[in-house]
C-alpha positions as CSV (number, residue, x, y, z in Angstrom):
1,M,101.3,122.2,118.0
2,V,98.0,123.0,119.6
3,E,98.2,126.6,118.4
4,R,98.9,125.5,114.9
5,R,95.9,123.1,114.8
6,I,93.7,125.8,116.1
7,Q,94.8,128.2,113.4
8,V,94.3,125.6,110.7
9,W,90.8,124.8,112.1
10,K,89.9,128.5,112.1
11,G,91.0,128.7,108.5
12,L,89.0,125.7,107.5
13,K,85.9,127.2,109.2
14,S,86.3,130.3,107.1
15,L,86.8,128.1,104.0
16,V,83.5,126.3,104.8
17,G,81.7,129.6,105.1
18,L,82.9,130.6,101.7
19,F,81.9,127.3,100.2
20,I,78.4,127.7,101.6
21,V,78.0,131.1,100.2
22,L,79.2,130.1,96.8
23,G,77.1,127.0,96.8
24,V,73.9,128.9,97.5
25,V,74.3,132.2,95.7
26,W,76.1,132.2,92.4
27,L,78.2,135.4,91.8
28,P,77.1,137.7,89.0
29,S,78.0,136.6,85.5
30,W,79.9,139.7,84.7
31,A,83.0,138.3,86.4
32,G,85.8,137.5,84.0
33,A,87.8,134.3,83.6
34,T,91.0,136.0,84.8
35,T,91.9,139.3,86.2
36,R,95.1,141.1,85.3
37,V,96.6,144.0,87.2
38,G,100.0,145.1,85.9
39,N,102.3,142.1,85.8
40,S,100.0,140.1,88.0
41,E,97.3,137.7,86.9
42,I,94.8,136.0,89.2
43,Q,92.1,133.4,88.6
44,L,89.6,132.3,91.3
45,V,87.6,129.2,90.6
46,Y,84.9,127.4,92.5
47,E,84.0,123.7,91.7
48,M,81.3,121.5,93.1
49,Q,81.1,117.8,92.2
50,Q,78.4,115.3,93.1
51,T,79.5,111.6,92.8
52,F,77.5,108.4,93.0
53,Q,78.6,104.8,93.0
54,A,76.6,101.7,92.2
55,E,77.1,97.9,92.1
56,N,73.7,97.5,90.4
57,S,70.6,99.5,89.8
58,R,69.4,98.8,93.4
59,S,72.5,99.9,95.2
60,I,73.2,103.4,94.2
61,Q,75.0,105.4,96.9
62,W,75.8,109.1,97.2
63,V,79.5,109.1,98.0
64,Q,80.8,112.7,97.3
65,W,79.8,116.3,97.6
66,R,83.2,117.9,96.8
67,N,83.5,121.6,97.1
68,E,86.7,123.2,95.8
69,I,88.2,126.7,95.9
70,R,91.2,127.1,93.6
71,V,93.3,130.3,93.4
72,E,95.9,130.6,90.6
73,Y,98.3,133.6,90.7
74,S,101.2,134.5,88.5
75,Y,103.6,137.4,88.3
76,E,105.5,137.9,85.1
77,D,108.9,139.6,84.9
78,L,109.6,139.4,88.6
79,V,113.2,139.8,87.5
80,E,113.8,141.5,84.2
81,D,117.2,142.4,82.8
82,H,118.9,141.2,86.0
83,K,116.7,143.6,88.1
84,L,114.1,142.6,90.8
85,F,110.9,144.6,90.2
86,G,112.9,146.6,87.7
87,Q,115.0,148.2,90.5
88,Y,117.2,145.9,92.5
89,P,120.1,144.2,90.8
90,I,120.1,140.4,90.8
91,P,123.2,138.5,89.6
92,F,123.1,135.6,87.2
93,I,119.3,135.7,86.7
94,E,118.3,137.4,83.5
95,K,114.5,136.9,83.8
96,S,112.2,135.4,86.4
97,D,108.5,134.7,86.8
98,F,106.5,133.6,89.8
99,S,103.4,131.3,90.0
100,M,101.4,129.6,92.6
101,M,98.2,127.7,93.1
102,Y,96.1,127.2,96.2
103,R,93.5,124.4,96.5
104,G,91.1,123.8,99.3
105,R,88.6,121.1,99.4
106,M,85.6,120.2,101.6
107,D,83.4,117.1,101.3
108,P,80.5,117.3,103.8
109,V,79.1,113.9,102.7
110,Y,81.1,112.4,105.6
111,Y,79.1,114.5,108.1
112,L,75.7,114.1,106.3
113,R,75.5,110.4,105.7
114,D,74.7,108.1,108.7
115,K,76.9,105.4,107.2
116,F,80.0,107.4,107.6
117,T,79.0,108.8,110.9
118,K,78.7,105.3,112.3
119,L,81.9,104.1,110.6
120,Y,84.4,106.9,111.6
121,N,85.3,108.8,114.7
122,S,85.4,112.6,114.7
123,D,89.1,112.7,113.8
124,Q,88.7,110.4,110.8
125,Q,85.6,112.3,109.7
126,R,87.5,115.6,109.8
127,H,90.3,114.0,107.8
128,F,88.0,113.0,105.0
129,V,85.9,116.2,105.1
130,F,88.9,118.4,104.7
131,P,91.4,116.5,102.6
132,E,93.2,119.5,101.2
133,N,93.8,123.1,102.4
134,D,97.3,124.3,101.3
135,I,99.4,125.8,98.5
136,R,99.4,123.0,95.9
137,E,102.0,124.5,93.6
138,I,104.5,127.4,94.0
139,N,107.3,128.0,91.6
140,I,110.0,130.4,90.4
141,D,110.9,130.1,86.8
142,N,114.3,131.5,86.1
143,D,116.1,132.3,82.8
144,Y,119.9,132.5,83.2
145,G,120.6,133.6,79.7
146,E,123.5,131.9,77.9
147,V,125.8,129.7,80.0
148,F,128.8,128.3,78.1
149,G,127.2,129.3,74.8
150,H,123.7,127.8,75.4
151,K,120.6,128.9,77.2
152,L,120.0,127.7,80.8
153,S,116.6,127.9,82.6
154,S,115.1,126.4,85.8
155,R,112.0,125.9,87.7
156,I,112.4,125.7,91.5
157,G,109.5,125.0,93.8
158,R,106.6,122.6,94.5
159,Q,105.8,121.3,91.0
160,Q,104.7,118.5,88.7
161,I,107.3,117.0,86.6
162,V,105.6,115.2,83.7
163,W,107.6,112.9,81.4
164,G,106.5,110.3,78.9
165,E,104.0,109.9,76.1
166,S,101.4,107.4,77.5
167,D,97.9,108.2,78.8
168,L,96.7,106.5,82.0
169,F,99.9,104.4,82.2
170,R,102.6,104.9,84.8
171,S,105.8,104.0,83.0
172,I,108.0,107.1,82.9
173,D,105.5,109.6,84.3
174,I,106.3,108.4,87.8
175,V,108.0,111.4,89.4
176,N,104.8,112.7,91.1
177,P,102.7,110.2,93.0
178,L,99.0,109.9,92.2
179,R,96.5,110.7,95.0
180,I,93.4,108.5,94.8
181,D,91.8,109.2,98.1
182,Q,89.2,111.5,96.5
183,N,88.6,109.9,93.1
184,G,89.4,106.7,91.1
185,F,92.0,106.2,88.5
186,V,89.7,107.3,85.6
187,G,87.4,110.2,85.1
188,E,89.8,113.0,86.1
189,A,93.0,114.4,84.5
190,F,96.2,113.2,86.0
191,E,97.3,116.8,86.6
192,D,94.4,117.2,89.1
193,F,95.4,114.3,91.3
194,R,99.2,114.1,90.9
195,T,100.8,115.2,94.1
196,P,103.3,118.1,93.4
197,I,106.7,117.7,95.1
198,W,109.4,120.2,96.0
199,A,112.1,120.0,93.4
200,A,114.7,121.9,91.4
201,K,114.6,121.3,87.7
202,F,117.1,122.7,85.1
203,L,116.9,122.7,81.3
204,Y,120.1,123.3,79.2
205,D,119.0,124.2,75.7
206,I,121.7,123.0,73.3
207,G,119.8,123.6,70.1
208,N,120.9,122.0,66.8
209,V,123.4,119.2,66.7
210,G,124.7,118.3,63.3
211,R,122.3,118.1,60.3
212,W,119.8,115.7,61.7
213,F,119.1,116.7,65.3
214,S,117.4,120.0,66.5
215,N,115.9,121.4,69.6
216,I,118.3,119.3,71.7
217,G,118.1,119.9,75.4
218,V,119.2,118.3,78.6
219,E,116.9,118.3,81.6
220,L,118.0,117.5,85.2
221,F,116.0,117.6,88.4
222,Y,116.6,116.7,92.0
223,T,114.3,116.5,95.0
224,P,115.0,115.4,98.7
225,R,111.2,115.0,99.1
226,W,110.2,111.9,97.1
227,R,106.8,110.6,98.1
228,P,105.2,107.2,97.3
229,G,101.6,106.9,96.1
230,T,100.7,105.2,99.4
231,N,101.0,108.3,101.5
232,H,97.4,109.2,100.8
233,L,96.2,105.7,99.9
234,I,93.0,104.4,101.7
235,L,93.1,100.7,102.4
236,E,91.0,99.6,105.3
237,G,93.2,97.5,107.6
238,G,96.5,98.7,105.9
239,W,96.8,102.4,105.0
240,D,95.0,105.4,106.5
241,L,92.3,103.3,108.2
242,Q,94.4,100.7,110.1
243,Y,92.8,97.9,112.0
244,R,95.4,98.3,114.7
245,D,93.5,101.4,116.0
246,P,91.9,100.3,119.4
247,R,89.1,102.9,118.9
248,L,87.6,100.7,116.2
249,Y,86.6,97.9,118.5
250,S,83.7,97.4,120.8
251,P,82.9,94.3,122.9
252,A,80.5,91.9,121.4
253,P,77.4,90.9,123.4
254,G,78.4,88.3,126.0
255,D,81.5,88.5,128.1
256,D,83.5,86.0,126.0
257,G,86.4,88.1,124.7
258,N,85.0,88.6,121.3
259,F,84.8,92.1,119.7
260,I,83.3,93.9,116.7
261,N,85.4,96.0,114.3
262,R,83.5,99.2,113.4
263,L,84.8,99.0,109.8
264,G,83.1,95.6,109.6
265,N,85.5,93.4,107.6
266,Y,83.1,90.5,108.3
267,K,80.3,92.4,106.5
268,K,79.6,92.8,102.8
269,W,82.2,95.3,101.7
270,T,80.0,97.4,99.4
271,R,78.0,98.4,102.4
272,M,80.9,99.3,104.6
273,R,83.8,100.6,102.6
274,N,85.1,104.1,102.1
275,P,84.2,105.0,98.5
276,W,87.8,105.6,97.5
277,S,89.4,102.7,99.3
278,L,91.4,100.6,96.8
279,F,90.6,97.4,98.6
280,R,90.7,96.2,102.3
281,V,92.0,93.7,104.6
282,G,89.2,91.1,104.6
283,P,88.1,87.5,104.4
284,N,88.5,87.1,100.6
285,A,92.2,86.5,99.8
286,Q,91.6,86.5,96.1
287,R,90.8,90.2,96.0
288,E,91.7,91.5,99.5
289,A,94.6,91.3,101.8
290,P,93.7,88.3,104.0
291,D,92.6,89.0,107.6
292,Y,93.2,85.4,108.6
293,G,95.6,82.5,108.7
294,C,94.5,79.0,107.8
295,N,94.2,76.2,110.3
296,N,93.7,73.5,107.7
297,E,94.1,72.9,104.0
298,A,90.4,73.6,103.2
299,C,90.5,76.9,105.1
300,D,86.7,77.1,104.6
301,P,85.4,80.4,106.0
302,R,82.0,78.9,106.8
303,V,83.4,76.1,109.0
304,D,84.1,76.8,112.7
305,G,87.8,76.6,113.6
306,S,89.1,76.8,110.0
307,R,90.7,80.2,110.4
308,T,92.5,82.4,112.9
309,S,92.1,86.2,112.7
310,F,95.2,88.1,111.8
311,V,96.0,91.8,112.6
312,Y,98.7,93.6,110.5
313,N,100.4,95.5,113.2
314,I,101.7,98.5,111.3
315,N,103.6,100.8,113.6
316,G,101.5,103.9,113.6
317,M,102.5,106.3,110.8
318,A,106.0,104.7,110.4
319,H,104.9,103.5,106.9
320,Q,104.4,107.1,105.8
321,I,107.3,108.9,104.0
322,R,107.8,112.4,105.4
323,G,110.4,115.1,105.7
324,T,113.3,116.5,103.7
325,K,116.3,114.1,103.9
326,W,118.8,112.2,101.8
327,E,117.0,108.9,102.0
328,N,114.0,110.6,100.3
329,S,116.1,111.7,97.4
330,M,115.1,111.3,93.8
331,I,117.1,112.4,90.8
332,G,116.3,112.3,87.1
333,T,117.7,113.4,83.8
334,R,116.6,113.2,80.2
335,I,117.8,114.3,76.7
336,I,115.0,115.7,74.6
337,G,115.0,116.7,70.9
338,K,113.9,116.3,67.4
339,A,115.3,114.2,64.6
340,F,114.7,114.3,60.8
341,D,112.0,117.1,61.2
342,N,109.2,114.8,62.2
343,F,110.6,112.5,65.0
344,D,110.5,113.8,68.6
345,F,112.4,111.7,71.2
346,S,113.5,111.6,74.8
347,L,116.1,109.4,76.6
348,N,115.2,109.2,80.3
349,Y,116.8,108.1,83.5
350,L,115.5,108.1,87.1
351,F,117.1,107.0,90.3
352,K,114.4,106.8,93.0
353,R,112.7,104.6,95.5
354,A,109.9,102.3,94.3
355,D,106.4,102.3,95.8
356,P,106.3,100.0,98.8
357,A,105.5,96.4,99.5
358,A,104.9,94.8,102.9
359,F,107.2,92.6,104.9
360,V,106.7,90.5,108.0
361,Y,108.8,90.3,111.2
362,W,108.5,86.5,111.4
363,D,111.0,86.3,114.3
364,K,108.5,88.3,116.5
365,G,106.0,85.5,116.3
366,F,108.0,82.4,115.4
367,D,111.1,80.8,116.8
368,A,114.1,81.7,114.5
369,S,116.2,79.0,116.2
370,K,113.8,76.4,114.8
371,P,113.3,77.4,111.2
372,G,110.9,75.4,109.1
373,T,109.1,73.9,112.1
374,G,106.3,76.5,112.7
375,A,107.3,76.7,116.4
376,T,106.2,80.0,118.0
377,S,108.7,82.3,119.6
378,P,109.3,81.6,123.3
379,N,108.8,85.4,123.8
380,L,105.4,85.5,122.2
381,P,102.8,86.8,124.7
382,I,99.8,84.5,124.7
383,F,96.5,85.6,126.3
384,L,93.4,83.7,126.9
385,A,89.9,85.0,126.2
386,P,87.1,84.2,128.8
387,S,85.7,81.6,126.4
388,S,89.1,79.8,126.7
389,G,89.5,80.0,130.4
390,G,91.0,83.4,130.6
391,S,89.7,86.8,131.7
392,Q,88.7,90.2,130.4
393,D,91.9,91.5,131.9
394,Q,93.9,89.3,129.6
395,V,92.0,90.5,126.6
396,N,92.8,94.1,127.6
397,Q,96.4,93.2,127.9
398,W,96.4,91.7,124.4
399,F,95.0,95.0,123.0
400,D,97.7,97.0,124.9
401,V,100.6,94.8,123.7
402,C,99.3,94.6,120.1
403,M,97.9,98.0,119.4
404,N,99.7,100.3,121.9
405,Q,103.1,98.6,122.2
406,N,103.2,97.5,118.6
407,K,104.3,94.0,119.5
408,A,103.4,90.4,118.5
409,A,100.7,88.8,120.6
410,F,98.2,85.9,120.4
411,L,94.7,85.9,121.8
412,V,93.4,82.4,122.2
413,G,89.6,82.0,121.7
414,G,88.9,85.7,121.1
415,D,88.1,87.2,117.7
416,V,88.3,91.0,117.4
417,Y,86.9,91.4,113.9
418,G,83.3,90.3,114.5
419,Y,83.2,86.9,112.9
420,N,82.5,85.1,116.2
421,A,80.0,87.7,117.2
422,Q,78.0,87.4,114.0
423,A,78.2,83.5,114.2
424,N,77.0,83.6,117.8
425,A,74.1,85.9,116.9
426,A,73.1,83.8,113.9
427,N,73.2,80.5,116.0
428,A,71.1,82.1,118.7
429,R,68.4,82.9,116.1
430,G,68.6,79.4,114.5
431,L,70.2,80.7,111.4
432,T,73.3,79.5,109.5
433,P,76.1,82.0,109.9
434,R,77.8,83.5,106.9
435,Y,81.2,82.8,108.5
436,G,82.3,80.2,111.0
437,R,83.9,81.0,114.4
438,R,87.6,81.7,114.5
439,T,90.0,80.2,117.0
440,G,91.7,83.4,118.1
441,T,93.5,86.5,116.9
442,F,97.2,86.7,116.0
443,C,98.9,90.1,115.9
444,L,102.2,90.3,114.1
445,P,104.3,93.4,113.4
446,T,104.3,94.3,109.7
447,G,106.3,97.0,107.9
448,H,106.8,98.4,104.5
449,W,110.0,99.0,102.5
450,Y,110.9,101.2,99.6
451,P,113.8,99.7,97.6
452,W,116.0,101.9,95.3
453,T,115.4,101.3,91.6
454,H,116.9,102.6,88.4
455,V,114.4,103.5,85.7
456,I,115.7,103.7,82.2
457,G,113.5,104.5,79.3
458,F,112.9,106.4,76.0
459,T,110.0,107.9,74.1
460,A,109.5,108.7,70.5
461,T,106.7,110.3,68.4
462,Y,106.4,110.3,64.6
463,N,104.3,112.9,62.9
464,D,103.0,111.3,59.7
465,F,102.0,114.5,57.9
466,D,102.3,113.0,54.4
467,Y,100.1,109.9,54.6
468,T,97.8,109.3,57.5
469,G,98.0,112.7,59.3
470,A,98.4,110.7,62.6
471,V,101.0,111.0,65.3
472,F,102.4,107.6,66.4
473,R,103.7,107.3,69.9
474,L,106.2,104.9,71.6
475,E,107.3,104.6,75.2
476,Q,109.5,102.0,76.8
477,S,110.9,101.7,80.3
478,W,112.9,99.2,82.4
479,S,112.7,99.4,86.2
480,T,115.5,97.4,87.8
481,N,114.1,96.6,91.2
482,E,110.5,96.8,92.3
483,P,109.4,95.1,95.6
484,R,107.9,91.7,95.6
485,N,107.3,89.0,98.3
486,F,108.5,85.5,98.3
487,S,105.9,83.4,100.0
488,V,106.1,80.9,102.9
489,R,103.4,79.1,100.8
490,N,100.8,79.1,103.4
491,S,98.0,80.7,101.4
492,P,94.9,78.5,100.9
493,Q,95.4,78.7,97.1
494,Q,98.9,77.3,97.3
495,A,98.0,74.7,99.9
496,Q,95.2,73.4,97.8
497,R,97.4,73.3,94.7
498,N,100.3,71.6,96.5
499,H,98.1,69.5,98.9
500,Q,100.2,70.7,101.8
501,F,101.5,73.8,103.5
502,E,105.1,74.6,102.7
503,D,107.9,76.9,103.7
504,E,109.6,79.3,101.2
505,F,111.8,76.5,99.8
506,G,108.9,74.2,99.1
507,N,109.5,71.9,102.1
508,P,106.3,70.6,103.7
509,C,105.4,72.1,107.1
510,P,105.4,69.6,110.0
511,P,102.0,68.0,110.7
512,G,99.7,70.4,112.6
513,S,101.6,73.5,111.3
514,T,100.2,75.7,108.6
515,T,102.9,78.4,108.7
516,C,106.5,77.4,108.9
517,P,108.9,80.2,107.9
518,N,112.4,79.0,107.2
519,T,115.8,80.7,107.3
520,R,115.3,82.9,104.3
521,A,112.0,84.2,105.6
522,F,113.6,85.1,109.0
523,K,116.5,86.7,107.3
524,D,114.8,88.7,104.5
525,R,111.3,89.0,106.1
526,S,109.8,87.8,102.8
527,K,111.3,90.7,100.9
528,T,112.5,90.2,97.3
529,G,112.4,92.2,94.1
530,S,111.7,92.0,90.4
531,A,112.7,94.0,87.3
532,V,109.7,95.3,85.3
533,W,109.5,96.2,81.7
534,R,106.7,98.5,80.5
535,S,105.7,99.3,77.0
536,M,103.3,101.6,75.2
537,I,102.5,101.9,71.5
538,G,99.9,104.4,70.5
539,F,98.5,106.8,67.9
540,D,96.7,110.2,67.9
541,L,94.6,111.4,65.0
542,L,92.9,114.8,64.7
543,R,90.7,115.3,61.7
544,T,87.5,116.8,60.4
545,Y,85.1,114.4,58.8
546,T,83.3,116.6,56.3
547,W,80.9,113.8,55.2
548,L,79.2,113.8,58.6
549,P,75.9,115.7,58.8
550,G,75.4,119.1,60.5
551,F,78.0,120.5,62.9
552,L,79.6,117.1,63.2
553,G,81.1,117.6,59.8
554,K,82.4,121.1,60.5
555,D,84.4,120.6,63.7
556,Q,87.5,118.5,64.5
557,M,87.4,115.1,66.2
558,F,90.2,113.4,68.0
559,L,90.9,109.7,68.1
560,T,93.6,107.9,70.1
561,G,94.5,104.3,70.9
562,Q,97.2,102.5,72.9
563,Q,98.6,99.0,73.6
564,L,100.0,98.9,77.1
565,I,102.2,95.9,78.2
566,T,103.8,95.1,81.5
567,Y,106.3,92.3,82.1
568,Q,107.6,91.4,85.5
569,N,110.9,89.5,85.4
570,D,110.3,87.5,88.6
571,N,107.4,85.2,89.0
572,R,106.4,86.7,92.3
573,P,103.4,88.5,93.7
574,T,103.5,92.0,95.0
575,A,102.9,92.7,98.7
576,L,99.5,91.1,98.5
577,N,98.6,88.1,96.4
578,A,95.4,89.8,95.3
579,F,97.3,92.2,93.1
580,T,98.4,89.6,90.5
581,N,98.1,85.9,89.6
582,A,101.8,85.8,88.6
583,P,102.8,83.4,91.4
584,F,100.4,80.8,90.0
585,D,100.8,81.1,86.3
586,R,104.0,82.2,84.5
587,M,102.0,83.6,81.6
588,Q,100.6,86.1,84.1
589,R,104.0,87.8,84.1
590,W,102.6,89.5,81.0
591,E,99.9,92.1,81.5
592,Q,98.1,93.6,78.5
593,L,95.8,96.6,78.4
594,Y,94.3,98.1,75.3
595,T,92.6,101.6,75.2
596,I,90.8,103.5,72.5
597,S,89.2,106.9,72.9
598,G,87.5,109.6,70.9
599,S,86.5,113.2,71.5
600,G,85.2,116.2,69.6
601,F,85.2,120.0,69.7
602,F,81.8,121.1,68.6
603,L,79.7,124.3,68.6
604,K,82.8,126.5,68.5
605,G,84.5,124.6,71.3
606,K,81.6,124.8,73.8
607,L,80.8,121.1,73.6
608,E,83.5,118.4,74.2
609,P,82.1,114.9,74.4
610,L,84.5,112.1,75.2
611,W,84.3,108.3,75.1
612,A,86.9,105.8,76.0
613,F,87.1,102.0,76.1
614,A,89.8,99.9,77.9
615,Y,90.2,96.1,78.0
616,S,92.5,94.2,80.3
617,V,93.3,90.9,78.6
618,N,94.5,88.8,81.5
619,A,91.5,89.4,83.7
620,K,89.0,90.0,80.8
621,Q,88.1,93.4,82.4
622,P,86.3,95.9,80.1
623,L,85.9,99.5,81.0
624,W,83.8,102.3,79.5
625,L,84.3,105.9,80.2
626,L,81.7,108.4,78.9
627,Q,81.8,112.1,79.8
628,S,81.0,115.5,78.3
629,F,82.2,119.0,78.9
630,W,79.9,122.0,78.2
631,H,81.8,125.3,78.4
632,G,79.8,128.4,79.0
633,L,76.6,126.9,80.4
634,Y,74.0,129.7,80.5
635,F,76.8,132.2,80.9
636,D,80.5,132.3,80.0
637,N,81.9,131.7,83.4
638,L,80.1,128.4,84.2
639,D,81.2,125.0,82.9
640,L,79.4,121.7,83.3
641,Y,81.2,118.3,83.4
642,A,79.2,115.0,83.6
643,G,80.4,111.5,83.2
644,M,80.4,107.9,84.1
645,A,82.9,105.0,84.5
646,I,81.4,101.6,83.9
647,Y,83.4,98.6,85.0
648,M,82.0,95.6,83.2
649,G,84.2,92.8,84.5
650,S,84.2,90.6,87.5
651,K,85.6,91.7,90.9
652,M,87.1,88.2,91.3
653,Q,89.2,88.4,88.1
654,T,92.5,89.9,89.3
655,D,95.4,91.3,87.5
656,A,97.8,94.3,87.7
657,S,95.4,96.7,86.0
658,F,93.4,97.0,89.3
659,L,90.2,97.2,87.3
660,N,88.6,94.4,89.3
661,Y,88.8,96.5,92.4
662,Y,86.3,98.9,90.9
663,A,84.1,96.2,89.3
664,D,81.4,96.6,91.9
665,R,81.3,100.4,92.0
666,D,80.4,102.0,88.7
667,T,80.9,105.7,89.2
668,Y,78.8,108.6,88.0
669,W,79.6,112.3,88.6
670,I,78.4,115.8,87.7
671,R,80.6,118.9,88.3
672,L,80.0,122.6,88.0
673,Q,83.0,124.9,87.6
674,Y,82.5,128.6,88.1
675,Y,85.2,131.2,87.2
676,I,84.8,133.9,89.9
677,L,87.8,136.0,88.7
């Protein structure tokens, strides 16, 4: 293991050296876009992107200096006429091609900005600086000729399997997870941040069937390496940057058992967060995973004693999906074809695991023999901070039990997140603290589960050549089981609505208890599921508007629009209440998102401006995307990309579109792409 890490680190240092050279001295402009030698073709590309985020005009932050080397290589006719390299006989395979792509990325902003230097240790910095350095895709495309009277072909390797007709909507295009630890959901093509998976995909080309159907084919794929989108998700306190890391904590001034979390969940998030973190574990349960439990119905964060800090004790990397094994299997098949000359269709089926939700080991902290009472487990270790009559040794034992042994534990009187520390500091200066003191810290084991689901769907496109010239698109899918949580009804929102804390059956908790899991919570650990229907209706229109002046009337323009609808069959939240308002309003089962976009191809294809507008109905979240591509800037091998994503809604208006999570970080970027070979 040590030797492997040394080799990887040496390789990264070489990559850094190459980045620096390319970033300072551009190679001569005589280099071509691709280089071909015999049956081989190679392309070498360097990209540099600068990205900024802003909550308003006074809070612009430099968040990314992404350097990328991309090598694409292909070899045609690896096998031709059943012969490898034209010499060695290969049975069954009539023709075969090979392709691969390497991508390495480096982002030195995590070394250059003091903010990140103070937030992260050296291991975390290295993780963010070098997010990628591997073969991204590698495939063998085989043609087996005719098998039982029809053509059979396959692609075997690390690949992207793209199904569906919708844009920016994960309905049927869910084979490859999205990786959003280096960018947001909008502004980059899905193909650039889908995670390729190892899979074997086969296509059986049947051809014409009867008078009405043509180009019929059956596609089948299998992979033992399914991966969820959370494998690379950044969520402070949950994924990637977990609060259960003891290296994050330093003792607060005064020997009272209080600590400060380096990631600063008690501070204003815009000043502390990772730029690509979806959200965090923090004090605002409306848009964050709560880092507290309530001690009373008001649960006022400004009042001393109203809250107890809560640590989600996620067992190391156990929530990551790794390896090649049966339980990581995913299989899919679809029938594709054309009907009546101008209808294209597909019938789709997937059997896979769904992306995860969290569950809680209630029996580790509460007494399962006394359901509905809120009684703590007799085996729960309780430690006293110095401020509550204990000692620093007990505080150290709490850290060991919680964060090293991954067990439940309660620290009375000690807060590890920094709320008590900031309150003490404010009181000492005669100021009103932003947050009141907390009564202690509860650490409870939390896990994730990935239930199996069947996804059934279909797509259709209609080419209206005779009248509008537009292409109309339809996509529908039904997922039978996606993870949800039933609640023990102890959130402040529910308590304020019901005027009492309740268990999962709606029974009131005993006086003095704010969390009282009952039999179902102990048995199922708050796990449940919901079927989800997703729908897309859209259109595409490519046209030249000759009445426009100048070059605008000579080149083609593209207009597209979509209506996107999601309906969840069960009135439950996802793993975290902040994701959706569904548990409070049955109408929130329906999520509606509308998009419209336009682009053009001007100056002989050199200039491609693009605009897009999206609106999420439930949360009233508008989004503007504006970007432009200039191909051949100064010389043929250099492209310029510039754009902005403006989130115009409120960060407090939540729905399943996730747009509110970006509402306080408008994003601006400029990218240079240079074709070396």
